[in-house]
BAZA-601471 format. One record per atom (N, C-alpha, C): residue in one letter; x, y, z. Coordinates in steps of 0.001 Angstrom, whole numbers, plus 524288, in hexadecimal, padded with zeros to 5 digits. Last residue first. Layout:
N
AXYZ...
REM end
This chain:
188
X37E8D0FBE88FA0BX37FA50F64D8F86FX382930F4328F52DX37C241050C8FCDBX381791045D8FE51X382F00FDBD8FC63X37106107B48FB67X373C41068D8FE32X379E11059B900C0X37279106E28F060X3723D10B628F0E5X372C110B448F846X36EF00FB4D8EE10X3748F100938ED36X3761F105128EE27X369AB0F5F88F8A0X368E00F9098F379X36D1F0FA818F1C6X36D5E0EBFE9020CX36D9D0F1B1900DEX36DF30F2278F9B7X36D010E3CE9053CX3694E0E45E90766X36AB00EB6890562X373A80DADC9015EX3763C0DCFB9076FX370880E28490673X36AFA0DB368F5FCX36EEA0D7FE8F980X371760DBB68FCF8X35BBE0E2308F731X3620C0E1488F5C0X366A50DDE78F892X350E50DC858F6C7X354530DE058F9ABX35ACA0DC938F741X34B1D0DD208EA1CX34A920DAA48F054X350050DDE58F2ECX343110E4728E314X3487C0E4BA8E3A3X349630E2718EB02X33C030E43E8D9A0X33B0A0E3788DFE6X341B50E2C98E0B2X333440E9F48D21DX338780E8E78D287X337010E82C8D664X3294E0EB648C71BX3282E0EA7D8CD59X32F860E79B8CDDBX329A10ECC48BBF0X325A60EFCD8BF07X325280EFEF8C6AEX32ECA0E7D58B39FX331770EB3C8B6FAX32E830EDF68BB40X32BB00E6048A97DX328D60E8538ABD1X32A970EABB8AFC0X334E00E11C8A48AX330FA0E5E48A091X32D370E8958A48BX340D70E2538AA12X33C0B0DEAB8AA9CX338170E3CA8A5C6X3499B0E6798ADD7X349E90E4AE8A750X343690E0D88A79AX34ADD0E7E78B863X3492E0EC288B389X348350EA5F8AEE9X34E430DE898BC29X3487E0E1DD8BC5EX3480B0E39B8B88CX359230DCDB8B886X354390D9958B708X34F110DB888B6B6X35DC30E7848BD05X35BD40E6C48B5E7X359CC0E19D8B60EX35BB10E44E8C679X358CB0E6658C534X358C10E82F8BE36X3630F0DC0E8C719X35D5D0DA4F8C876X359220DDB58C66EX36C4C0E2168C599X36C4B0DCBA8C142X366100DB858C3F6X36C880E8118CC4DX36D370E9EC8C775X36BBF0E6868C42CX36E0D0E3108D70CX368980E7318D6A2X368810E7858CF69X378000DD468D89FX372AE0DC698D7D0X36F0F0DE018D5B2X37F9B0E5F88D837X3806C0E3538D450X379EC0DF988D38AX37F620EC818E1CBX37EAD0EE078DCB0X37E7F0EA978D7D8X37D200E4C08E804X377220E74D8E74BX3790A0EA6D8E235X383730DA658E505X3835A0DE658E8BDX37E5B0E1D08E69AX3859F0CD8B8E559X3820E0D0358E46BX380A90D44D8E7CFX391B70CB778DDDDX38F6F0CC918E468X38A3F0CF258E246X394940CA458D2D4X3920B0C64B8D64EX3914C0C7628DC1EX393CE0D47F8CBA2X395700D2728CE78X393BB0CD068D1D2X38F1A0D4D68BECBX38E600D4A78C444X390BE0D17B8C841X392450D2338B640X38F820D6A98B4D9X38F290D7E68BC10X3922C0C93F8B3C6X396F80CBC18B4C3X395A60D2238B499X388350C2C88B643X38F840BFFE8B8E3X391820C5098B9C2X383690C6C88AD36X381D10C8838B2EBX385A00C6788B5D5X388300C9518A0C1X387DA0C4448A502X3879B0C8558AA9AX386060D39F897BDX389590D06B89BB9X3868D0CCA78A13DX37F440D73289427X380310D1B7891ACX384B10CFD589349X37CCB0E29F897A3X377CC0DC2F897F4X37A5A0D6BD895F3X384570E84A89E05X383550E65F89955X37F300DFCC899EEX37F5E0F2CB8A5ADX3817D0EC7B8A5E9X3800B0EAFC89E0DX37AC30FC248AAE1X37D8A0FB1B8A53CX37F890F7C68A6D9X36D72101218B0DEX3727E0FC808B054X375C40FC998AABCX364861074B8B2F9X36ACE1098E8B273X36E75106A78B416X35A521034E8B3D7X35D10104208B5DBX364331050E8B73FX35B4E101E58A856X35675105AD8AB36X3574A104DF8B059X362BA0FCD98A43BX363B61043B8A468X35CFE104688A686X35FF50F3428A673X364F90F6298A811X3635C0FA978A7C5X3574A0F35489D77X356730F15A8A34EX35B0D0F33A8A60AX35D1F0F29C89502X3585E0F76E897FAX357A80F71289C2DX364050E9A189528X365050EF7F89543X362150F3E089546X35A8F0E2D88948CX35E960E42489AA6X3612D0E9CF8998EX356580E3BE88B3BX352C60E5B9890E0X356590E56989494X35DEC0E2A488500X35C0E0E71688592X35AA80E81A88970X35F920D5EB887FAX365200D9D588845X3629F0E033887D8X356EA0D2458848CX3589E0D2508894DX35DDA0D6AE88A5AX358BD0D4B887A57X3547F0D7BB87DDEX355730D83F8826BX35FD00CDA9876F8X360C50D429875B5X35C530D67A87ABDX35BB70C47E879C4X35FE10C77587D6CX360610CC2287AD1X3511C0C03687DD1X351B90C25587A08X3586D0C5E087B94X34C2A0B2DA88143X350070B64A8814DX353030BB1887DCBX3400E0AE6A88244X344810B0B087E0FX349480B45E880F9X339030ADAB887AEX33BAA0A9FC887DEX33F9E0AB2088405X333EE0B6468922BX335CA0B66188D80X33A9C0B20C88D49X32E080B15D89CF8X330310B67D89B2DX331410B43989574X32B520A84D8A0DEX329A00AC2D8A022X329CA0B10A89C74X336D00A6AF8A8DFX333380A3978A5C7X32D780A7D98A638X33FD60B3378A67AX33C7F0AD738AA0CX339050AB228A5B6X343250BA0989EF1X3421F0B46689DE4X341C40B2138A1C3X342590C4058A436X33E9B0C2218A045X33F120BC8189E2FX34AE10C2638AC55X344330C1A38ACCFX341360C1E48A817X353060C3FD8A976X3514C0BF708AA63X34BBE0BD7E8AB7FX358230CCD98A37EX353050CBFD8A134X350840C67C8A34AX35FB00CF838AA07X35B4A0D3238ABF2X355D50CF378A784X366F60C6DC8A752X3656C0C7108ADACX35FDF0CB5A8AD1EX36A4C0C89489D96X366790C53289D8FX363B80C35D8A28DX36E080D20589F69X369AF0D16389C06X366730CE0289DA1X378020CE488A312X3753D0D1C88A53BX370740D1B18A397X377930BF9589FC0X378BA0C56E89FBCX376080CA6A8A282X378ED0B6B78A976X375BD0B89B8A7A3X378D20BD808A694X37FBF0B15D8B48DX37FA50B0268AC22X37C7B0B2508A8C0X37BB70B5718BB5FX37F660B6B88B95CX381C10B6848B3C9X36D9B0B99D8BE55X371AA0B6F08BA3EX378750B7268B9A6X36BC60C1468C926X36C330C18F8C486X36F740BC338C14DX367700C1798D463X365500C0AD8CE59X366A10C0FC8CB85X36B650C4118E099X36DF00C71D8DBC5X36AFE0C1188D7A4X360C40C8218E8E5X365560C4C88E57CX3660C0C6AD8E02FX3586F0CCC18E848X35C490CDC98ED07X3603F0CCAC8EB4FX351080D0AB8DCCEX352C40CC7D8E1E4X355120CD9D8E540X3479D0D71A8D670X34D2E0D7348D88DX34EE20D44C8DD34X33D6C0D4BB8D021X33F950D56A8D289X346560D48B8D4E5X3332B0D9038C8D9X3380D0D81A8C924X33A970D8438CDB2X326F00D8918C24DX329100D9018C80AX32F240D6218C609X320E10DA5C8B941X324C30DDC78B986X3278B0DE6B8BEFCX31BDA0D2578B418X319950D76D8B6DCX31C340DC668B931X322920CA288B2D9X31FBD0CA458AF51X31C230D11F8B0F1X324580C82A8BBF2X329640CB2D8B880X327F00CD148B458X31DBC0C2908C1C7X31F4D0C6E88C452X322770CBA48C0A5X31E6B0BB5B8B971X318920BD268BAEAX31A2C0C36B8BCF8X3256E0B5808BCF4X325420B58C8B6F0X31FCA0BB518B701X325DF0B20F8C627X329BF0B6CB8C674X3294E0B9438BF9CX317E60B3498C92EX31B9C0B1BD8C8A1X31EDE0B6568C7CBX30F900B61A8D486X310990B6FE8D094X314710B4A48CF82X301FC0B24D8D9D5X3077B0B1A48DA7DX308100B3138D59AX2F6E30B6D28D7FBX2F8690B3038DC93X2FDDD0B3158DCEAX2F4880C1E38CE8EX2F6090BD048D1ABX2F86D0BBB78D715X2ED970C9168C9E7X2EE8F0C7598CD12X2F0D20C2248CD2AX2F2500D5908C380X2EFD80CFF78C25FX2F0F00CD2E8C927X2F4840E0468C4FFX2EE5F0DFAD8C447X2EDF40DA308C3C5X3002B0DF2A8C711X2FE410E3D58C292X2F8270E1528C065X2FD040D7338CEB3X300380D8338CBDBX300080D9BD8C772X2F87C0D1C88DA80X2F63E0D4A28D58FX2FA500D6CD8D23EX2F7960C52A8E0C2X2FB350C8DE8DDD2X2FA270CD0B8D9DAX2F44C0C0078EB1AX2F28C0C3FA8E635X2F5870C7048E67BX2F39D0B4728F3C6X2F66F0BA4C8F1BAX2F4F30BAA88ECB0X2EF8C0AA9F8F4BDX2ED920AE408F615X2EEFB0B43F8F44CX2FA8E0A31E8F908X2F4F10A1A78F573X2F32C0A7DE8F8FEX3083E0A9828F7FAX304180A58A8F91BX2FFBF0A71B8F830X30EDE0ACC68EC35X30C600AE0A8F2B0X308AC0A91E8F499X31A0A0A8498E72FX3144A0A8958E826X313770A7C08EC75X325170AF4A8E477X3250C0AAC78E748X31D970ACBE8E647X327D60B39F8DA8EX32CFD0AFE18DC08X3281C0ABA98E20EX323590BC938D848X3206F0B8A08D51EX325D30B3AD8D7ECX324A20C5D88DB08X327720C4AF8D4D8X325510BF028D4AEX31D6A0C66C8E355X31CFF0CB628DF6EX31E500C8028DA2EX3225E0C0338EAA4X31D3D0BCF78E80FX31D2A0C2EB8E326X32CE20C3788EBD9X32DC40BF658E835X327460BD478E602X3288F0CBD08F047X32B440CCC08EDD5X32B050C8338E84CX3270E0C6E58FA01X321C30C95D8F781X324DD0CA398F1ADX330A50C2CF8FE8CX32BBD0BEAC8FC9BX326B70C1A88F8C4X336680CC3C90055X337920C87D8FA82X332730C6338F9EAX330A10CFD990811X332D00D358904A2X331ED0CF4C8FFEAX32F260C963911F3X32BF50C6BC90CCFX32ECF0CA6890845X3359B0C8EA91D1AX331370CAA591AD5X32CAB0C9E2916DEX33F6E0C70991A39X33C2A0C15991C3CX337800C52091C23X344290D22C91F49X345DC0CCE391C71X340E50C96C91E68X33B570DC58920AEX3411E0DA25922C4X341440D40F91F3AX338D40E62291704X3388B0E39A91C4CX33C570DD6091BA9X333910EB6590C41X3368F0EBC891020X336120E85991246X3320E0EE208FF08X32F500E9B5902A9X3363F0EA709077BX32D830F99C8F8E4X332430F6C38FACFX32EF20F39A8FF51X329000FE8E8EB38X328F10FAFE8F198X32DCF0F9678F338X3249C1066E8E259X327F31051E8E644X32728103C68EAF6X31C8F1091A8D9AAX31BCB1076F8DEB5X32164106318DFB7X31642107978CF3CX31B5A10DF28CFDBX31CED10C338D584X30C2D0FFA88D2EBX30FEC100DC8CD76X312E4105F78CF43X30C0C0F9738DEB2X309850FCAB8DA53X30D9B0FE5E8D78FX30A4E0EFDB8E507X30FBE0F1398E374X30C990F4A38DD7AX305380EA9F8F110X3036A0ECB38EC2CX307CD0F01A8EAB0X303470DF038F95AX306F90E3ED8F7FAX306720E5468F2CAX3011A0D69C903B1X300430D9EB90058X3017B0DE0B8FF77X303950C90C9098AX306B90CF6B9083AX301B60D20C90509X3021A0C0019104AX2FE120C43090DDBX2FEF50C8C390CC4X30EC00BFB291480X309E80BDB2916BCX304770C1EF913C8X319E80B93891191X3164F0BC6B90EB9X3106E0BC579123CX31FAF0B0F0915B4X322300B6889143AX31ED50B87591301X31E320A9EC9209EX31A3C0AA6A91BEAX31DEA0B15991B81X3252109D4C92093X324680A2EE91FE0X321EA0A41591C0CX3244D091D992097X3264609494925F1X3273E09AC2923E6X328370918091192X3278708E57917C4X3295F091C491AB4X3239409ECD90F68X325A609A7290E32X326AB0977191343X317670A6E29098FX318D60A2C790D85X31D0209EC590A0BX310E80B27790626X3155B0AE6090488X316F20A9A190A6CX306200B8AB901F9X309CB0B7EC904E0X30CD50B31E90208X3000F0C51E8FE7AX303AF0C1438FCC1X3062F0C007901D2X2F5F60C8D78FCE4X2F6D90C50F8FFFCX2FB5B0C2318FF1BX2F84C0CF358F159X2F49B0D0958F4D1X2F6610CA298F79BX300870D9738E998X300DF0D45D8ED43X2FCD20D4568F1F5X300BC0DE978E06AX2FD210DE228E363X2FD7A0DAD38E5BFX3063C0E6AA8D748X3066D0E2C08D885X305620E2698DD8DX304820F16C8D36DX3076E0ECB08CEF0X306550E6398D180X2FA710F8F48D2F1X2FC5C0F57C8D5B8X2FE790F0C58D0D5X2FB19108148D0DBX2F758100E38CE1CX2FD270FD158CE9AX2FD69111058D1C2X2FBB210E6C8D66DX2FA97109BC8D464X30AD81156C8CD16X304A2113578CAC6X3029410FCE8CF89X3109B1211B8D437X30F2411C8C8D280X30AE8118848D12AX3123812D4B8CC77X30E69128BE8CF89X310871246D8CFBD
REM end
């Protein structure tokens, strides 16, 4: 049975861009153990709400965000990451000159994260993250050598999932629209 404790509650979330009201007093509660799907037409605010949750966008004045029982008026990417919120965007967001292990660990070394890179620990964390999702790639290989440059779903998804799986918290993941509109099971 799912835990009914709220992980994140959004109240009165509005976001305006020049000439566009992207979010208008949105309220949303996500409980621990639940799976949600945000569905809607292009431009309806799905990505905007995710960017508010992940700290990329700040909502307008009057917003309240309860995250694990703590009140915030906006989040930062570092704060969201600290609470285990990881986002997989629809673009291919790997660093081609980084190793597989470095790409997986990149969130850990954002401003406010670890300042010392421990290569041995990074490699072990990468191996553990890949094992959790059933991927076996040499963590020392450069990403550009492990991926074909075409951003197909089969190449796009594992790198980003590995990055999310590497988090110590890993409590809230968001998958954006896949390239070409299809997940692997759909023939993409």
